[in-house]
C-alpha positions as CSV (number, residue, x, y, z in Angstrom):
1,X,98.4,88.5,122.0
2,X,98.0,90.6,118.9
3,X,94.5,92.3,118.6
4,X,94.0,90.7,115.2
5,X,94.6,87.2,116.7
6,X,92.1,87.6,119.5
7,X,88.6,85.9,119.5
8,X,85.7,88.2,118.5
9,X,83.0,88.0,121.2
10,X,80.4,88.9,118.6
11,X,81.0,85.8,116.5
12,X,81.7,83.0,118.9
13,X,78.5,81.3,117.8
14,X,78.7,82.2,114.1
15,X,78.6,78.5,113.2
16,X,75.0,78.3,114.7
17,X,73.7,81.5,113.1
18,X,71.2,81.8,110.3
19,X,72.6,83.1,107.0
20,X,71.1,86.6,107.5
21,X,72.5,86.9,111.0
22,X,75.9,85.8,109.8
23,X,75.8,88.5,107.1
24,X,74.6,91.1,109.6
25,X,77.5,90.4,112.0
26,X,80.0,90.4,109.2
27,X,78.7,93.7,107.9
28,X,78.9,95.3,111.4
29,X,82.6,94.3,111.5
30,X,83.0,95.6,108.0
31,X,81.8,99.0,109.2
32,X,84.4,98.8,112.1
33,X,87.1,98.2,109.5
34,X,86.1,101.4,107.6
35,X,86.0,103.4,110.8
36,X,89.4,102.2,111.9
37,X,90.9,104.6,109.3
38,X,89.6,107.7,111.2
39,X,92.5,107.6,113.6
40,X,95.0,106.9,110.9
41,X,94.4,109.8,108.6
42,X,97.3,112.0,109.8
43,X,99.7,109.1,109.2
44,X,98.2,108.4,105.8
45,X,98.6,112.1,105.0
46,X,102.4,111.8,105.8
47,X,102.6,108.7,103.5
48,X,100.8,110.5,100.7
49,X,103.2,113.5,100.9
50,X,106.3,111.2,101.0
51,X,105.0,109.2,98.1
52,X,104.3,112.4,96.1
53,X,107.8,113.6,96.7
54,X,109.2,110.3,95.5
55,X,107.3,110.5,92.2
56,X,108.2,114.1,91.7
57,X,111.9,113.1,92.0
58,X,111.4,110.4,89.4
59,X,111.0,107.6,91.9
60,X,108.4,104.9,92.2
61,X,105.9,103.7,94.8
62,X,106.8,100.1,95.8
63,X,104.3,98.0,97.7
64,X,105.8,95.0,99.6
65,X,103.7,92.3,101.3
66,X,103.0,88.6,101.8
67,X,99.8,86.7,101.5
68,X,96.6,88.8,101.4
69,X,98.7,92.0,102.1
70,X,101.0,91.3,99.2
71,X,98.0,90.6,96.9
72,X,96.3,93.8,97.8
73,X,99.5,95.7,97.0
74,X,99.8,94.0,93.6
75,X,96.1,94.8,92.9
76,X,96.4,98.5,93.7
77,X,99.6,98.8,91.7
78,X,98.0,97.0,88.7
79,X,95.0,99.4,88.8
80,X,97.0,102.6,88.5
81,X,97.9,102.4,84.8
82,X,94.4,102.1,83.5
83,X,93.0,104.6,86.0
84,X,95.6,107.3,85.8
85,X,97.5,106.6,82.6
86,X,100.8,106.1,84.3
87,X,103.5,103.6,83.4
88,X,103.3,100.1,85.0
89,X,106.7,101.0,86.6
90,X,105.2,104.0,88.5
91,X,103.5,101.9,91.2
92,X,104.9,98.4,91.7
93,X,103.6,95.5,93.7
94,X,106.1,93.0,95.2
95,X,104.7,89.9,96.8
96,X,106.5,87.1,98.8
97,X,106.6,84.0,96.6
98,X,106.4,86.0,93.3
99,X,103.7,85.8,90.7
100,X,102.5,82.3,91.7
101,X,101.6,83.6,95.2
102,X,98.9,85.7,93.6
103,X,96.9,82.6,92.8
104,X,98.1,80.0,95.4
105,X,98.7,80.2,99.1
106,X,102.4,80.5,99.9
107,X,102.3,81.4,103.6
108,X,105.8,80.0,104.4
109,X,107.4,82.7,102.2
110,X,106.5,85.5,104.5
111,X,109.2,84.5,107.0
112,X,112.0,84.6,104.5
113,X,113.5,88.0,105.0
114,X,116.3,87.5,102.5
115,X,113.7,87.1,99.8
116,X,112.3,90.5,100.5
117,X,115.7,92.0,100.1
118,X,116.5,90.1,96.9
119,X,113.1,90.9,95.4
120,X,113.8,94.7,95.9
121,X,117.2,94.3,94.3
122,X,115.6,92.5,91.4
123,X,113.5,95.5,90.6
124,X,116.6,97.7,91.0
125,X,115.4,99.7,94.0
126,X,116.7,103.2,94.0
127,X,117.0,105.8,96.8
128,X,114.3,108.0,95.1
129,X,111.7,105.2,95.5
130,X,109.4,104.9,98.5
131,X,108.7,101.4,99.9
132,X,105.4,100.7,101.6
133,X,105.4,97.5,103.6
134,X,102.0,95.9,104.3
135,X,101.5,93.3,107.1
136,X,98.4,92.9,109.2
137,X,100.2,91.4,112.1
138,X,103.2,93.7,111.6
139,X,105.8,91.0,111.9
140,X,106.3,89.4,108.5
141,X,110.1,88.9,108.1
142,X,109.8,89.3,104.3
143,X,108.4,92.8,104.7
144,X,110.5,94.0,107.6
145,X,113.8,93.0,106.0
146,X,112.7,94.6,102.7
147,X,112.1,97.9,104.6
148,X,115.4,97.6,106.4
149,X,117.2,97.2,103.1
150,X,115.2,100.1,101.6
151,X,116.2,102.4,104.5
152,X,119.8,101.4,104.2
153,X,120.0,102.8,100.6
154,X,118.1,106.0,101.5
155,X,114.5,105.2,100.6
156,X,111.5,106.6,102.5
157,X,109.5,103.8,104.1
158,X,106.0,103.3,105.3
159,X,104.5,100.4,107.3
160,X,100.8,99.5,107.2
161,X,99.5,97.2,109.9
162,X,96.5,96.6,112.0
163,X,98.3,96.2,115.3
164,X,100.1,98.7,117.6
165,X,103.7,98.4,118.7
166,X,104.8,96.1,115.9
167,X,108.3,95.6,114.5
168,X,107.0,96.8,111.2
169,X,105.8,100.0,112.7
170,X,109.1,100.5,114.5
171,X,111.1,99.9,111.4
172,X,109.2,102.2,109.0
173,X,109.7,106.0,108.8
174,X,105.9,106.4,108.8
175,X,103.6,104.0,110.6
176,X,100.0,103.6,109.6
177,X,98.0,101.6,112.1
178,X,94.3,100.7,111.4
179,X,93.1,99.0,114.6
180,X,90.6,96.6,113.1
181,X,90.7,94.3,116.2
182,X,89.5,90.7,116.4
183,X,88.3,89.2,113.1
184,X,85.0,87.5,112.4
185,X,86.9,84.3,112.0
186,X,89.7,84.3,114.5
187,X,93.0,85.3,112.9
188,X,91.5,85.6,109.4
189,X,93.1,88.9,108.5
190,X,91.9,88.7,104.9
191,X,88.7,90.1,106.3
192,X,88.7,93.4,108.3
193,X,92.4,93.9,108.3
194,X,92.5,93.3,104.5
195,X,89.6,95.6,104.0
196,X,91.3,98.4,105.9
197,X,94.6,97.8,104.0
198,X,92.9,98.1,100.6
199,X,91.2,101.4,101.7
200,X,94.6,102.8,102.8
201,X,96.2,101.8,99.5
202,X,93.3,103.4,97.6
203,X,93.8,106.6,99.6
204,X,97.5,106.8,99.0
205,X,97.6,106.0,95.3
206,X,94.6,108.1,94.5
207,X,95.7,111.2,96.5
208,X,99.2,111.0,95.0
209,X,97.9,110.8,91.4
210,X,95.6,113.8,92.0
211,X,98.6,115.8,93.3
212,X,100.6,114.7,90.3
213,X,98.0,116.4,88.0
214,X,96.5,113.2,86.5
215,X,92.9,114.2,87.6
216,X,91.0,117.3,86.4
217,X,88.2,118.2,88.9
218,X,87.2,114.5,89.5
219,X,87.8,113.3,86.0
220,X,90.4,110.8,84.7
221,X,92.1,113.0,82.1
222,X,95.1,110.8,81.7
223,X,93.3,107.7,80.5
224,X,94.7,105.5,77.8
225,X,92.3,104.1,75.1
226,X,93.0,100.4,75.8
227,X,89.4,99.2,75.2
228,X,86.0,100.3,74.0
229,X,84.7,101.0,77.5
230,X,87.6,103.4,78.2
231,X,87.2,105.1,74.8
232,X,83.5,105.7,75.7
233,X,84.6,107.1,79.1
234,X,87.1,109.4,77.4
235,X,84.4,110.7,75.1
236,X,82.1,111.5,78.0
237,X,85.0,113.2,79.9
238,X,85.7,115.5,76.9
239,X,82.0,116.2,76.5
240,X,81.7,117.1,80.2
241,X,84.7,119.4,80.2
242,X,84.0,121.2,76.9
243,X,80.2,120.9,77.0
244,X,79.9,119.5,73.5
245,X,78.1,116.6,72.0
246,X,79.7,113.1,72.0
247,X,80.1,113.1,68.3
248,X,82.3,116.2,68.4
249,X,84.2,114.8,71.4
250,X,85.0,111.6,69.6
251,X,86.1,113.5,66.5
252,X,88.4,115.7,68.6
253,X,89.9,112.6,70.3
254,X,90.5,110.8,67.1
255,X,92.3,113.9,65.7
256,X,94.3,114.2,68.9
257,X,95.4,110.5,68.9
258,X,93.0,109.7,71.7
259,X,94.7,112.0,74.2
260,X,92.2,113.9,76.3
261,X,94.5,116.9,77.1
262,X,95.5,117.3,73.4
263,X,91.8,117.0,72.4
264,X,90.9,119.9,74.7
265,X,93.8,122.0,73.4
266,X,92.7,121.3,69.9
267,X,89.2,122.5,70.6
268,X,90.5,125.6,72.4
269,X,93.0,126.3,69.6
270,X,96.0,126.1,71.9
């Protein structure tokens, strides 16, 4: 039996616990999910380096998953443009069942391997792309067939799972295993496994974008002024880097077309 499908001895009586005891036991398991990444850091490093090389070659990062895993991939991909100022095509989330699966359960689609292949063909997968498959159990046919197809055209591949010795891990060039173990609610991998998956995706996308030069110190210098909150953040970033008042920062940004790098060059006379 997969570790993620086993019963958790700490929660066998959760249905009789007080609310605070329920929350305490869930929080203890949350901590275990975070700690599960400690033994996966070297594998995550390999994934970061491979993804960085793909972007440097003009390729894309493609997340592929079903259910919770697919949704987490779509979420991380959709957060990259506002955070790092990259094109929506730079990091792409592909989910079994398509757009509707983001909002409604479509668990039956994870077994349809041909759909995984077709969905990658639809986004015109190229050998310069890297495909990162996400599956808590490590056996989703949609994800495995997608990775097999990606490998067949020369893509680098990564598999993220919460179980050892899975078909996904054996298929991928780079295997990332976060051993989160038995869930609070038996088999509910939207919990600890999902938490670990999101942490891994955060690490990969953030580290790659730092290496691409989209971060200065720890500041988002590639932001786009898509709303008033982000404009305010851009003003604070320029003020922090140049050590000037916000009024001067805003004036510089306006003159530079709300481009942080150009505003800094303008101030420095470059």
